[in-house]
Every structure is written in structure tokens, then in C-alpha cells.
C-alpha positions as CSV (number, residue, x, y, z in Angstrom):
1,M,-0.3,-104.9,-141.7
2,D,2.4,-107.2,-140.5
3,E,3.6,-110.4,-142.3
4,L,1.6,-113.0,-140.1
5,T,-1.8,-110.8,-140.3
6,S,-1.3,-110.6,-144.1
7,A,-0.6,-114.4,-144.5
8,A,-3.7,-115.3,-142.2
9,W,-5.7,-113.2,-144.5
10,L,-4.6,-114.8,-147.6
11,D,-4.7,-118.3,-146.2
12,P,-6.6,-118.8,-142.8
13,S,-5.8,-122.4,-142.6
14,L,-2.3,-121.3,-141.7
15,I,-3.8,-120.7,-138.1
16,T,-3.7,-124.0,-136.6
17,K,-5.0,-123.1,-133.0
18,K,-7.4,-120.3,-131.9
19,E,-8.6,-119.4,-128.5
20,M,-11.4,-117.0,-127.1
21,R,-10.5,-114.6,-124.3
22,F,-12.1,-111.5,-122.8
23,M,-10.5,-108.4,-123.6
24,D,-10.4,-105.0,-121.7
25,V,-9.0,-102.0,-123.2
26,N,-7.9,-99.1,-120.5
27,L,-7.9,-95.7,-122.3
28,D,-7.9,-93.7,-119.0
29,R,-4.0,-93.0,-119.0
30,A,-1.7,-91.4,-121.6
31,L,-0.6,-95.0,-122.6
32,A,-3.5,-97.2,-123.5
33,T,-3.2,-100.7,-121.9
34,E,-4.9,-104.0,-122.7
35,T,-5.6,-107.2,-120.7
36,L,-6.6,-110.5,-121.9
37,C,-8.4,-112.9,-119.3
38,L,-8.3,-116.6,-119.5
39,D,-11.4,-117.4,-117.2
40,G,-15.0,-116.8,-118.0
41,S,-15.6,-115.2,-114.7
42,R,-18.3,-112.6,-114.4
43,Q,-15.8,-109.9,-113.8
44,A,-13.8,-110.8,-116.7
45,Q,-17.0,-110.5,-118.8
46,A,-18.2,-107.3,-117.3
47,R,-14.7,-105.7,-118.1
48,G,-14.2,-106.8,-121.6
49,S,-15.3,-108.1,-124.8
50,V,-14.6,-111.5,-126.2
51,V,-12.0,-111.7,-128.8
52,E,-10.5,-114.5,-131.0
53,M,-6.7,-115.1,-130.5
54,Q,-4.5,-116.9,-132.9
55,V,-2.1,-118.9,-130.7
56,D,-0.5,-121.4,-133.2
57,L,0.4,-121.6,-136.9
58,D,1.8,-123.9,-139.4
59,T,5.2,-122.4,-139.5
60,D,6.5,-124.3,-142.5
61,R,3.6,-123.2,-144.7
62,F,4.0,-119.7,-143.3
63,Y,7.5,-119.5,-144.3
64,K,7.0,-120.9,-147.6
65,L,4.1,-118.4,-148.2
66,L,6.4,-115.6,-147.0
67,V,9.3,-116.5,-149.3
68,S,6.9,-116.9,-152.4
69,Y,5.9,-113.1,-152.3
């Protein structure tokens, strides 16, 4: 896990803004690709699953937590 994921797991209140997005993963090629859709169109819904994205955090508290460990 990376540092931000670990910090959010230890203290979920560090994340100050979340958004729901539709996510589509394409495994047809040698390299997997993923697409995030902002809209709630039927096409986006049919292609992907709804995922929660963390889009903002309390950076001061994050850095303090990171330094304390």
C-alpha cells in the first residue's frame, strides 16, 4: 500500500472530499486500461461499476501523521 492509502485507512477523516464515478476496466489488450466517467449516462452505467474516489484530503494532518510514524 502507498502512504496515502495507509493514512486514510488509519484515519478516514483525513479524506475531506469523495466523489462517485463509473469505472470501466478494459482487459482486452496486453496492458489493462481503465476509464473513469463523470456522467451518469446509460452508456457509462452499462460499461462500468460505481466506485468511490478520494479527491481531496487534509494535507496538514496527513503530513503530521506521516511524520509521526
